[in-house]
N, CA, C and O atoms as a Tripos MOL2 file, in Angstrom:
@<TRIPOS>MOLECULE
protein
  220   219    55     0     0
PROTEIN
NO_CHARGES

@<TRIPOS>ATOM
      1 N          15.5060  -25.1170   -7.8470 N.3       1 UNK1
      2 CA         15.7100  -24.5040   -6.5570 C.3       1 UNK1
      3 C          14.5400  -23.5710   -6.2580 C.2       1 UNK1
      4 O          14.1620  -22.7530   -7.0970 O.2       1 UNK1
      5 N          13.9740  -23.6950   -5.0730 N.am      2 UNK2
      6 CA         12.8770  -22.8360   -4.6680 C.3       2 UNK2
      7 C          13.4160  -21.5850   -3.9940 C.2       2 UNK2
      8 O          14.4750  -21.6030   -3.3670 O.2       2 UNK2
      9 N          12.6710  -20.5040   -4.1350 N.am      3 UNK3
     10 CA         13.0580  -19.2360   -3.5290 C.3       3 UNK3
     11 C          12.0950  -18.8980   -2.3990 C.2       3 UNK3
     12 O          10.9680  -19.3920   -2.3630 O.2       3 UNK3
     13 N          12.5380  -18.0700   -1.4980 N.am      4 UNK4
     14 CA         11.6980  -17.6190   -0.4030 C.3       4 UNK4
     15 C          10.7320  -16.5680   -0.9390 C.2       4 UNK4
     16 O          11.1280  -15.6740   -1.6870 O.2       4 UNK4
     17 N           9.4640  -16.6820   -0.5530 N.am      5 UNK5
     18 CA          8.4230  -15.7630   -0.9690 C.3       5 UNK5
     19 C           7.7980  -15.1310    0.2620 C.2       5 UNK5
     20 O           8.0060  -15.6100    1.3760 O.2       5 UNK5
     21 N           7.0250  -14.0460    0.0740 N.am      6 UNK6
     22 CA          6.4820  -13.3180    1.2100 C.3       6 UNK6
     23 C           5.0640  -12.8370    0.9420 C.2       6 UNK6
     24 O           4.7380  -12.4200   -0.1700 O.2       6 UNK6
     25 N           4.2400  -12.8960    1.9550 N.am      7 UNK7
     26 CA          2.9230  -12.2550    1.9810 C.3       7 UNK7
     27 C           2.7520  -11.7560    3.4090 C.2       7 UNK7
     28 O           3.2510  -10.6830    3.7480 O.2       7 UNK7
     29 N           2.0610  -12.5100    4.2480 N.am      8 UNK8
     30 CA          1.9740  -12.1800    5.6810 C.3       8 UNK8
     31 C           3.2060  -12.6980    6.4130 C.2       8 UNK8
     32 O           3.6900  -12.0780    7.3590 O.2       8 UNK8
     33 N           3.6990  -13.8340    5.9610 N.am      9 UNK9
     34 CA          4.8900  -14.4700    6.5320 C.3       9 UNK9
     35 C           5.7790  -14.9260    5.3890 C.2       9 UNK9
     36 O           5.3360  -14.9970    4.2430 O.2       9 UNK9
     37 N           7.0180  -15.2310    5.6920 N.am     10 UNK10
     38 CA          7.9250  -15.7780    4.6850 C.3      10 UNK10
     39 C           7.6250  -17.2640    4.5260 C.2      10 UNK10
     40 O           7.4320  -17.9780    5.5110 O.2      10 UNK10
     41 N           7.5890  -17.7230    3.2720 N.am     11 UNK11
     42 CA          7.2780  -19.1170    2.9860 C.3      11 UNK11
     43 C           7.9200  -19.5210    1.6720 C.2      11 UNK11
     44 O           8.4460  -18.6740    0.9500 O.2      11 UNK11
     45 N           7.8830  -20.7870    1.3610 N.am     12 UNK12
     46 CA          8.3800  -21.2720    0.0770 C.3      12 UNK12
     47 C           7.2190  -21.7340   -0.8020 C.2      12 UNK12
     48 O           7.4380  -22.2870   -1.8800 O.2      12 UNK12
     49 N           5.9880  -21.5090   -0.3470 N.am     13 UNK13
     50 CA          4.8000  -21.9060   -1.0940 C.3      13 UNK13
     51 C           4.3050  -20.7550   -1.9540 C.2      13 UNK13
     52 O           4.6140  -19.5960   -1.6790 O.2      13 UNK13
     53 N           3.5360  -21.0670   -2.9980 N.am     14 UNK14
     54 CA          3.0250  -20.0290   -3.8950 C.3      14 UNK14
     55 C           1.8010  -19.3150   -3.3160 C.2      14 UNK14
     56 O           1.4140  -18.2540   -3.8080 O.2      14 UNK14
     57 N           1.1880  -19.8920   -2.2690 N.am     15 UNK15
     58 CA          0.0590  -19.2610   -1.6000 C.3      15 UNK15
     59 C           0.4060  -19.0660   -0.1220 C.2      15 UNK15
     60 O           1.0400  -19.9260    0.4890 O.2      15 UNK15
     61 N          -0.0030  -17.9570    0.4360 N.am     16 UNK16
     62 CA          0.2750  -17.6390    1.8410 C.3      16 UNK16
     63 C          -0.4710  -18.6220    2.7410 C.2      16 UNK16
     64 O          -1.6720  -18.8220    2.5610 O.2      16 UNK16
     65 N           0.2150  -19.2390    3.7070 N.am     17 UNK17
     66 CA         -0.4660  -20.1750    4.6000 C.3      17 UNK17
     67 C          -1.4190  -19.4950    5.5830 C.2      17 UNK17
     68 O          -2.2880  -20.1640    6.1410 O.2      17 UNK17
     69 N          -1.2830  -18.1980    5.8090 N.am     18 UNK18
     70 CA         -2.1500  -17.5080    6.7600 C.3      18 UNK18
     71 C          -3.4010  -16.9230    6.1080 C.2      18 UNK18
     72 O          -4.5050  -17.0870    6.6260 O.2      18 UNK18
     73 N          -3.2310  -16.2320    4.9590 N.am     19 UNK19
     74 CA         -4.3950  -15.5590    4.3610 C.3      19 UNK19
     75 C          -4.8430  -16.1930    3.0430 C.2      19 UNK19
     76 O          -5.9550  -15.9250    2.5870 O.2      19 UNK19
     77 N          -4.0050  -17.0260    2.4220 N.am     20 UNK20
     78 CA         -4.3830  -17.7000    1.1840 C.3      20 UNK20
     79 C          -4.1100  -16.9150   -0.0870 C.2      20 UNK20
     80 O          -4.3480  -17.4170   -1.1860 O.2      20 UNK20
     81 N          -3.6070  -15.6770    0.0460 N.am     21 UNK21
     82 CA         -3.3010  -14.8690   -1.1390 C.3      21 UNK21
     83 C          -2.0050  -15.3540   -1.7770 C.2      21 UNK21
     84 O          -1.2300  -16.0910   -1.1670 O.2      21 UNK21
     85 N          -1.7870  -14.9250   -3.0120 N.am     22 UNK22
     86 CA         -0.5770  -15.2900   -3.7380 C.3      22 UNK22
     87 C           0.6270  -14.5800   -3.1260 C.2      22 UNK22
     88 O           0.5500  -13.3970   -2.7930 O.2      22 UNK22
     89 N           1.7340  -15.2950   -2.9790 N.am     23 UNK23
     90 CA          2.9500  -14.7130   -2.4140 C.3      23 UNK23
     91 C           3.7750  -14.0380   -3.4960 C.2      23 UNK23
     92 O           3.6350  -14.3450   -4.6800 O.2      23 UNK23
     93 N           4.6400  -13.1110   -3.0770 N.am     24 UNK24
     94 CA          5.5060  -12.3940   -3.9990 C.3      24 UNK24
     95 C           6.9430  -12.4870   -3.5140 C.2      24 UNK24
     96 O           7.2050  -12.8800   -2.3770 O.2      24 UNK24
     97 N           7.8540  -12.1280   -4.3750 N.am     25 UNK25
     98 CA          9.2630  -12.1340   -4.0310 C.3      25 UNK25
     99 C           9.5830  -10.9430   -3.1260 C.2      25 UNK25
    100 O           9.1500   -9.8290   -3.4200 O.2      25 UNK25
    101 N          10.3270  -11.1460   -2.0370 N.am     26 UNK26
    102 CA         10.6720  -10.0190   -1.1680 C.3      26 UNK26
    103 C          11.8470   -9.1980   -1.6930 C.2      26 UNK26
    104 O          12.2140   -8.1890   -1.0900 O.2      26 UNK26
    105 N          12.4320   -9.6140   -2.7970 N.am     27 UNK27
    106 CA         13.5820   -8.9100   -3.3610 C.3      27 UNK27
    107 C          13.1490   -7.6320   -4.0630 C.2      27 UNK27
    108 O          12.0820   -7.6030   -4.6760 O.2      27 UNK27
    109 N          13.9490   -6.5770   -3.9890 N.am     28 UNK28
    110 CA         13.6140   -5.3520   -4.7210 C.3      28 UNK28
    111 C          13.8110   -5.5570   -6.2180 C.2      28 UNK28
    112 O          14.5280   -6.4750   -6.6190 O.2      28 UNK28
    113 N          13.1950   -4.7310   -7.0500 N.am     29 UNK29
    114 CA         13.3860   -4.8670   -8.4960 C.3      29 UNK29
    115 C          14.8280   -4.5770   -8.8900 C.2      29 UNK29
    116 O          15.5470   -3.8680   -8.1850 O.2      29 UNK29
    117 N          15.2350   -5.1210  -10.0040 N.am     30 UNK30
    118 CA         16.5870   -4.9390  -10.5070 C.3      30 UNK30
    119 C          16.8330   -3.4680  -10.8490 C.2      30 UNK30
    120 O          15.9860   -2.8280  -11.4720 O.2      30 UNK30
    121 N          17.9860   -2.9310  -10.4460 N.am     31 UNK31
    122 CA         18.3110   -1.5300  -10.6990 C.3      31 UNK31
    123 C          18.6880   -1.3150  -12.1480 C.2      31 UNK31
    124 O          19.3920   -2.1280  -12.7490 O.2      31 UNK31
    125 N          18.2130   -0.2110  -12.7040 N.am     32 UNK32
    126 CA         18.5740    0.1700  -14.0560 C.3      32 UNK32
    127 C          18.7770    1.6850  -14.0860 C.2      32 UNK32
    128 O          17.9170    2.4210  -13.6020 O.2      32 UNK32
    129 N          19.8870    2.1690  -14.6410 N.am     33 UNK33
    130 CA         20.0740    3.6150  -14.7420 C.3      33 UNK33
    131 C          19.0520    4.2690  -15.6780 C.2      33 UNK33
    132 O          18.7910    5.4670  -15.5750 O.2      33 UNK33
    133 N          18.4830    3.4890  -16.5790 N.am     34 UNK34
    134 CA         17.4430    3.9840  -17.4830 C.3      34 UNK34
    135 C          16.0790    3.5970  -16.8920 C.2      34 UNK34
    136 O          15.3480    2.8000  -17.4790 O.2      34 UNK34
    137 N          15.7500    4.1580  -15.7460 N.am     35 UNK35
    138 CA         14.5210    3.8270  -15.0340 C.3      35 UNK35
    139 C          13.3500    4.5290  -15.6980 C.2      35 UNK35
    140 O          13.1310    5.7220  -15.4870 O.2      35 UNK35
    141 N          12.5990    3.7890  -16.5000 N.am     36 UNK36
    142 CA         11.4970    4.3690  -17.2650 C.3      36 UNK36
    143 C          10.2970    4.7420  -16.4000 C.2      36 UNK36
    144 O           9.5230    5.6190  -16.7840 O.2      36 UNK36
    145 N          10.1190    4.1030  -15.2460 N.am     37 UNK37
    146 CA          8.9490    4.3330  -14.4110 C.3      37 UNK37
    147 C           9.2920    5.0140  -13.0960 C.2      37 UNK37
    148 O           8.4470    5.0740  -12.2030 O.2      37 UNK37
    149 N          10.4970    5.5240  -12.9520 N.am     38 UNK38
    150 CA         10.9530    6.1460  -11.7170 C.3      38 UNK38
    151 C          10.1290    7.3410  -11.3000 C.2      38 UNK38
    152 O           9.8160    7.4940  -10.1190 O.2      38 UNK38
    153 N           9.7660    8.2030  -12.2560 N.am     39 UNK39
    154 CA          9.0170    9.4040  -11.8770 C.3      39 UNK39
    155 C           7.6280    9.0370  -11.3610 C.2      39 UNK39
    156 O           7.1030    9.7200  -10.4820 O.2      39 UNK39
    157 N           7.0270    7.9760  -11.8880 N.am     40 UNK40
    158 CA          5.7170    7.5490  -11.4110 C.3      40 UNK40
    159 C           5.8180    6.9630  -10.0010 C.2      40 UNK40
    160 O           4.9650    7.2210   -9.1530 O.2      40 UNK40
    161 N           6.8650    6.1730   -9.7600 N.am     41 UNK41
    162 CA          7.0880    5.5900   -8.4440 C.3      41 UNK41
    163 C           7.3140    6.6770   -7.3970 C.2      41 UNK41
    164 O           6.7700    6.6080   -6.2950 O.2      41 UNK41
    165 N           8.1170    7.6790   -7.7450 N.am     42 UNK42
    166 CA          8.3870    8.7710   -6.8160 C.3      42 UNK42
    167 C           7.1240    9.5850   -6.5370 C.2      42 UNK42
    168 O           6.9180   10.0290   -5.4070 O.2      42 UNK42
    169 N           6.2720    9.7880   -7.5540 N.am     43 UNK43
    170 CA          5.0320   10.5380   -7.3860 C.3      43 UNK43
    171 C           4.0890    9.8040   -6.4290 C.2      43 UNK43
    172 O           3.4920   10.4290   -5.5520 O.2      43 UNK43
    173 N           3.9510    8.5010   -6.5880 N.am     44 UNK44
    174 CA          3.0870    7.7090   -5.7100 C.3      44 UNK44
    175 C           3.6320    7.7180   -4.2860 C.2      44 UNK44
    176 O           2.8660    7.8320   -3.3290 O.2      44 UNK44
    177 N           4.9440    7.6000   -4.1410 N.am     45 UNK45
    178 CA          5.5650    7.6080   -2.8190 C.3      45 UNK45
    179 C           5.3550    8.9540   -2.1310 C.2      45 UNK45
    180 O           5.0920    9.0010   -0.9290 O.2      45 UNK45
    181 N           5.4690   10.0490   -2.8830 N.am     46 UNK46
    182 CA          5.2640   11.3830   -2.3270 C.3      46 UNK46
    183 C           3.8150   11.5650   -1.8840 C.2      46 UNK46
    184 O           3.5610   12.1450   -0.8290 O.2      46 UNK46
    185 N           2.8610   11.0740   -2.6790 N.am     47 UNK47
    186 CA          1.4480   11.1860   -2.3170 C.3      47 UNK47
    187 C           1.1380   10.3970   -1.0510 C.2      47 UNK47
    188 O           0.3810   10.8660   -0.2010 O.2      47 UNK47
    189 N           1.7120    9.2120   -0.9160 N.am     48 UNK48
    190 CA          1.4510    8.4150    0.2810 C.3      48 UNK48
    191 C           2.0690    9.0640    1.5140 C.2      48 UNK48
    192 O           1.5060    8.9690    2.6050 O.2      48 UNK48
    193 N           3.2090    9.7160    1.3630 N.am     49 UNK49
    194 CA          3.8100   10.4240    2.4990 C.3      49 UNK49
    195 C           2.9720   11.6190    2.9050 C.2      49 UNK49
    196 O           2.8550   11.9140    4.0940 O.2      49 UNK49
    197 N           2.3790   12.3210    1.9300 N.am     50 UNK50
    198 CA          1.5100   13.4550    2.2540 C.3      50 UNK50
    199 C           0.2680   12.9860    3.0040 C.2      50 UNK50
    200 O          -0.1790   13.6400    3.9460 O.2      50 UNK50
    201 N          -0.2870   11.8490    2.5820 N.am     51 UNK51
    202 CA         -1.4660   11.3050    3.2620 C.3      51 UNK51
    203 C          -1.1530   10.9110    4.6940 C.2      51 UNK51
    204 O          -2.0080   11.0430    5.5690 O.2      51 UNK51
    205 N           0.0560   10.4300    4.9500 N.am     52 UNK52
    206 CA          0.4550   10.0260    6.2890 C.3      52 UNK52
    207 C           0.9260   11.2130    7.1230 C.2      52 UNK52
    208 O           1.1560   11.0720    8.3240 O.2      52 UNK52
    209 N           1.0690   12.3730    6.5010 N.am     53 UNK53
    210 CA          1.4850   13.5730    7.2110 C.3      53 UNK53
    211 C           2.9670   13.6290    7.4850 C.2      53 UNK53
    212 O           3.3960   14.2810    8.4370 O.2      53 UNK53
    213 N           3.7660   12.9520    6.6630 N.am     54 UNK54
    214 CA          5.2150   12.9280    6.8560 C.3      54 UNK54
    215 C           5.9310   14.0280    6.0930 C.2      54 UNK54
    216 O           7.1160   14.2680    6.3230 O.2      54 UNK54
    217 N           5.2310   14.7000    5.1890 N.am     55 UNK55
    218 CA          5.8700   15.7550    4.3880 C.3      55 UNK55
    219 C           5.3760   17.1010    4.8140 C.2      55 UNK55
    220 O           5.7950   18.1160    4.2590 O.2      55 UNK55
@<TRIPOS>BOND
     1     1     2 1
     2     2     3 1
     3     3     4 2
     4     3     5 am
     5     5     6 1
     6     6     7 1
     7     7     8 2
     8     7     9 am
     9     9    10 1
    10    10    11 1
    11    11    12 2
    12    11    13 am
    13    13    14 1
    14    14    15 1
    15    15    16 2
    16    15    17 am
    17    17    18 1
    18    18    19 1
    19    19    20 2
    20    19    21 am
    21    21    22 1
    22    22    23 1
    23    23    24 2
    24    23    25 am
    25    25    26 1
    26    26    27 1
    27    27    28 2
    28    27    29 am
    29    29    30 1
    30    30    31 1
    31    31    32 2
    32    31    33 am
    33    33    34 1
    34    34    35 1
    35    35    36 2
    36    35    37 am
    37    37    38 1
    38    38    39 1
    39    39    40 2
    40    39    41 am
    41    41    42 1
    42    42    43 1
    43    43    44 2
    44    43    45 am
    45    45    46 1
    46    46    47 1
    47    47    48 2
    48    47    49 am
    49    49    50 1
    50    50    51 1
    51    51    52 2
    52    51    53 am
    53    53    54 1
    54    54    55 1
    55    55    56 2
    56    55    57 am
    57    57    58 1
    58    58    59 1
    59    59    60 2
    60    59    61 am
    61    61    62 1
    62    62    63 1
    63    63    64 2
    64    63    65 am
    65    65    66 1
    66    66    67 1
    67    67    68 2
    68    67    69 am
    69    69    70 1
    70    70    71 1
    71    71    72 2
    72    71    73 am
    73    73    74 1
    74    74    75 1
    75    75    76 2
    76    75    77 am
    77    77    78 1
    78    78    79 1
    79    79    80 2
    80    79    81 am
    81    81    82 1
    82    82    83 1
    83    83    84 2
    84    83    85 am
    85    85    86 1
    86    86    87 1
    87    87    88 2
    88    87    89 am
    89    89    90 1
    90    90    91 1
    91    91    92 2
    92    91    93 am
    93    93    94 1
    94    94    95 1
    95    95    96 2
    96    95    97 am
    97    97    98 1
    98    98    99 1
    99    99   100 2
   100    99   101 am
   101   101   102 1
   102   102   103 1
   103   103   104 2
   104   103   105 am
   105   105   106 1
   106   106   107 1
   107   107   108 2
   108   107   109 am
   109   109   110 1
   110   110   111 1
   111   111   112 2
   112   111   113 am
   113   113   114 1
   114   114   115 1
   115   115   116 2
   116   115   117 am
   117   117   118 1
   118   118   119 1
   119   119   120 2
   120   119   121 am
   121   121   122 1
   122   122   123 1
   123   123   124 2
   124   123   125 am
   125   125   126 1
   126   126   127 1
   127   127   128 2
   128   127   129 am
   129   129   130 1
   130   130   131 1
   131   131   132 2
   132   131   133 am
   133   133   134 1
   134   134   135 1
   135   135   136 2
   136   135   137 am
   137   137   138 1
   138   138   139 1
   139   139   140 2
   140   139   141 am
   141   141   142 1
   142   142   143 1
   143   143   144 2
   144   143   145 am
   145   145   146 1
   146   146   147 1
   147   147   148 2
   148   147   149 am
   149   149   150 1
   150   150   151 1
   151   151   152 2
   152   151   153 am
   153   153   154 1
   154   154   155 1
   155   155   156 2
   156   155   157 am
   157   157   158 1
   158   158   159 1
   159   159   160 2
   160   159   161 am
   161   161   162 1
   162   162   163 1
   163   163   164 2
   164   163   165 am
   165   165   166 1
   166   166   167 1
   167   167   168 2
   168   167   169 am
   169   169   170 1
   170   170   171 1
   171   171   172 2
   172   171   173 am
   173   173   174 1
   174   174   175 1
   175   175   176 2
   176   175   177 am
   177   177   178 1
   178   178   179 1
   179   179   180 2
   180   179   181 am
   181   181   182 1
   182   182   183 1
   183   183   184 2
   184   183   185 am
   185   185   186 1
   186   186   187 1
   187   187   188 2
   188   187   189 am
   189   189   190 1
   190   190   191 1
   191   191   192 2
   192   191   193 am
   193   193   194 1
   194   194   195 1
   195   195   196 2
   196   195   197 am
   197   197   198 1
   198   198   199 1
   199   199   200 2
   200   199   201 am
   201   201   202 1
   202   202   203 1
   203   203   204 2
   204   203   205 am
   205   205   206 1
   206   206   207 1
   207   207   208 2
   208   207   209 am
   209   209   210 1
   210   210   211 1
   211   211   212 2
   212   211   213 am
   213   213   214 1
   214   214   215 1
   215   215   216 2
   216   215   217 am
   217   217   218 1
   218   218   219 1
   219   219   220 2
@<TRIPOS>SUBSTRUCTURE
     1 UNK1         2 RESIDUE 1 A UNK
     2 UNK2         6 RESIDUE 1 A UNK
     3 UNK3        10 RESIDUE 1 A UNK
     4 UNK4        14 RESIDUE 1 A UNK
     5 UNK5        18 RESIDUE 1 A UNK
     6 UNK6        22 RESIDUE 1 A UNK
     7 UNK7        26 RESIDUE 1 A UNK
     8 UNK8        30 RESIDUE 1 A UNK
     9 UNK9        34 RESIDUE 1 A UNK
    10 UNK10       38 RESIDUE 1 A UNK
    11 UNK11       42 RESIDUE 1 A UNK
    12 UNK12       46 RESIDUE 1 A UNK
    13 UNK13       50 RESIDUE 1 A UNK
    14 UNK14       54 RESIDUE 1 A UNK
    15 UNK15       58 RESIDUE 1 A UNK
    16 UNK16       62 RESIDUE 1 A UNK
    17 UNK17       66 RESIDUE 1 A UNK
    18 UNK18       70 RESIDUE 1 A UNK
    19 UNK19       74 RESIDUE 1 A UNK
    20 UNK20       78 RESIDUE 1 A UNK
    21 UNK21       82 RESIDUE 1 A UNK
    22 UNK22       86 RESIDUE 1 A UNK
    23 UNK23       90 RESIDUE 1 A UNK
    24 UNK24       94 RESIDUE 1 A UNK
    25 UNK25       98 RESIDUE 1 A UNK
    26 UNK26      102 RESIDUE 1 A UNK
    27 UNK27      106 RESIDUE 1 A UNK
    28 UNK28      110 RESIDUE 1 A UNK
    29 UNK29      114 RESIDUE 1 A UNK
    30 UNK30      118 RESIDUE 1 A UNK
    31 UNK31      122 RESIDUE 1 A UNK
    32 UNK32      126 RESIDUE 1 A UNK
    33 UNK33      130 RESIDUE 1 A UNK
    34 UNK34      134 RESIDUE 1 A UNK
    35 UNK35      138 RESIDUE 1 A UNK
    36 UNK36      142 RESIDUE 1 A UNK
    37 UNK37      146 RESIDUE 1 A UNK
    38 UNK38      150 RESIDUE 1 A UNK
    39 UNK39      154 RESIDUE 1 A UNK
    40 UNK40      158 RESIDUE 1 A UNK
    41 UNK41      162 RESIDUE 1 A UNK
    42 UNK42      166 RESIDUE 1 A UNK
    43 UNK43      170 RESIDUE 1 A UNK
    44 UNK44      174 RESIDUE 1 A UNK
    45 UNK45      178 RESIDUE 1 A UNK
    46 UNK46      182 RESIDUE 1 A UNK
    47 UNK47      186 RESIDUE 1 A UNK
    48 UNK48      190 RESIDUE 1 A UNK
    49 UNK49      194 RESIDUE 1 A UNK
    50 UNK50      198 RESIDUE 1 A UNK
    51 UNK51      202 RESIDUE 1 A UNK
    52 UNK52      206 RESIDUE 1 A UNK
    53 UNK53      210 RESIDUE 1 A UNK
    54 UNK54      214 RESIDUE 1 A UNK
    55 UNK55      218 RESIDUE 1 A UNK
C-alpha cells in the first residue's frame, strides 16, 4: 500500500513532480512521553518565533 507524501504538493511518488526534491511524510512524529529531543525542538521553535517577531 502506498502512502501520501508531501513536498510542494501532495503526491504518491518519491520525488516531487514540481521541484524534483525528495518527498516526506506529512504525518507528525509518533508521540512519546519520554521525548528525548523535546527541549531541542522547543528551543529551535522559540528562536524561529523570535526571528519572525512573534515573541
